[in-house]
C-alpha positions as a printed NumPy array, in Angstrom:
array([[  0.438,  -9.517,  -2.15 ],
       [  1.646, -13.114,  -1.839],
       [ -1.186, -15.67 ,  -2.81 ],
       [ -2.871, -17.829,  -0.384],
       [ -1.726, -21.386,  -0.928],
       [ -3.685, -23.361,   1.969],
       [ -7.314, -22.406,   2.196],
       [ -8.724, -24.974,   4.431],
       [ -8.091, -28.462,   5.235],
       [-10.775, -31.053,   4.083],
       [-12.655, -32.771,   6.552],
       [-14.179, -35.845,   5.617],
       [-14.642, -39.499,   6.473],
       [-12.646, -40.526,   3.609],
       [ -9.911, -38.269,   4.55 ],
       [-10.012, -39.051,   8.089],
       [ -9.738, -42.825,   7.338],
       [ -6.381, -41.448,   5.454],
       [ -5.045, -39.666,   8.172],
       [ -5.551, -42.854,  10.613],
       [ -4.092, -45.035,   8.405],
       [ -1.698, -43.554,   5.704],
       [ -0.857, -40.31 ,   7.36 ],
       [ -2.063, -38.972,   4.801],
       [ -3.781, -35.461,   5.271],
       [ -6.461, -33.225,   2.679],
       [ -6.303, -29.82 ,   2.159],
       [ -8.36 , -27.178,  -0.201],
       [ -5.766, -25.424,  -2.146],
       [ -5.538, -22.481,  -4.587],
       [ -6.443, -23.577,  -7.963],
       [ -2.933, -21.823,  -9.325],
       [ -0.809, -23.383,  -6.829],
       [  1.711, -26.138,  -7.787],
       [  2.908, -28.996,  -5.728],
       [  6.189, -27.225,  -4.584],
       [  4.168, -24.213,  -2.906],
       [  1.667, -27.004,  -1.088],
       [  4.764, -28.556,   0.164],
       [  6.572, -25.467,   1.76 ],
       [  3.001, -23.859,   3.209],
       [  2.477, -27.05 ,   4.711],
       [  5.932, -27.65 ,   6.212],
       [  5.821, -23.916,   7.041],
       [  2.18 , -23.725,   8.75 ],
       [  2.628, -27.141,  11.09 ],
       [  6.124, -27.667,  11.326],
       [  5.781, -31.434,   9.743],
       [  8.241, -32.844,   6.855],
       [  5.879, -33.519,   3.719],
       [  6.909, -36.426,   2.013],
       [  4.967, -36.263,  -1.25 ],
       [  2.117, -33.761,  -2.571],
       [ -0.899, -35.235,  -4.533],
       [ -3.251, -33.103,  -6.404],
       [ -6.394, -33.251,  -8.024],
       [ -8.966, -30.597,  -9.172],
       [-12.594, -31.606,  -8.165],
       [-15.254, -30.847, -10.77 ],
       [-18.185, -28.544, -10.147],
       [-21.52 , -30.058,  -9.091],
       [-24.946, -28.683, -10.319],
       [-27.908, -28.215,  -7.329],
       [-31.185, -27.78 ,  -7.739],
       [-33.147, -26.375,  -4.937],
       [-37.334, -26.211,  -4.197],
       [-38.433, -23.255,  -2.705],
       [-41.612, -21.414,  -2.625],
       [-41.36 , -19.289,  -5.233],
       [-40.597, -22.636,  -7.289],
       [-36.892, -24.58 ,  -8.326],
       [-33.621, -22.425,  -8.201],
       [-30.95 , -24.329, -10.167],
       [-27.491, -23.184,  -9.118],
       [-23.663, -24.65 ,  -9.384],
       [-20.934, -25.242,  -6.997],
       [-17.887, -24.461,  -7.708],
       [-15.01 , -26.719,  -8.496],
       [-11.619, -26.893,  -6.167],
       [ -8.601, -27.844,  -5.92 ],
       [ -7.565, -30.685,  -3.555],
       [ -4.156, -31.42 ,  -2.712],
       [ -3.48 , -34.858,  -0.47 ],
       [ -0.003, -34.36 ,   1.577],
       [  1.684, -37.743,   3.019],
       [  3.86 , -36.862,   6.012],
       [  6.874, -38.733,   7.215],
       [  6.501, -41.487,   9.492],
       [  5.923, -40.801,  13.324],
       [  4.72 , -37.257,  12.428],
       [  1.14 , -35.96 ,  12.378],
       [ -0.998, -32.498,  12.234],
       [ -3.609, -32.172,  15.065],
       [ -6.444, -29.737,  13.695],
       [ -8.757, -29.718,  16.467],
       [ -6.101, -29.554,  19.175],
       [ -6.627, -30.397,  22.826],
       [-10.251, -30.226,  23.132]])
């Protein structure tokens, strides 16, 4: 079975600014995926031409939650983020025509 490379698009305020100004889009990707696999997956899924791919691993964070039964401590997992730059004049529409 083939691994799923793109998990989901990352839609934050910073990633929206990147997509509007620099034609760069952010994705949460499989930790084992490399740049070549990410490039081919984005090109196949969205039908665009990818110019470059930058990847980084976002570290996990500790979280504390106060509940009625006391304090619960937990941890958010780390994930791999890919920032993909498209060729000039191309774009990805995540929301479609609403």
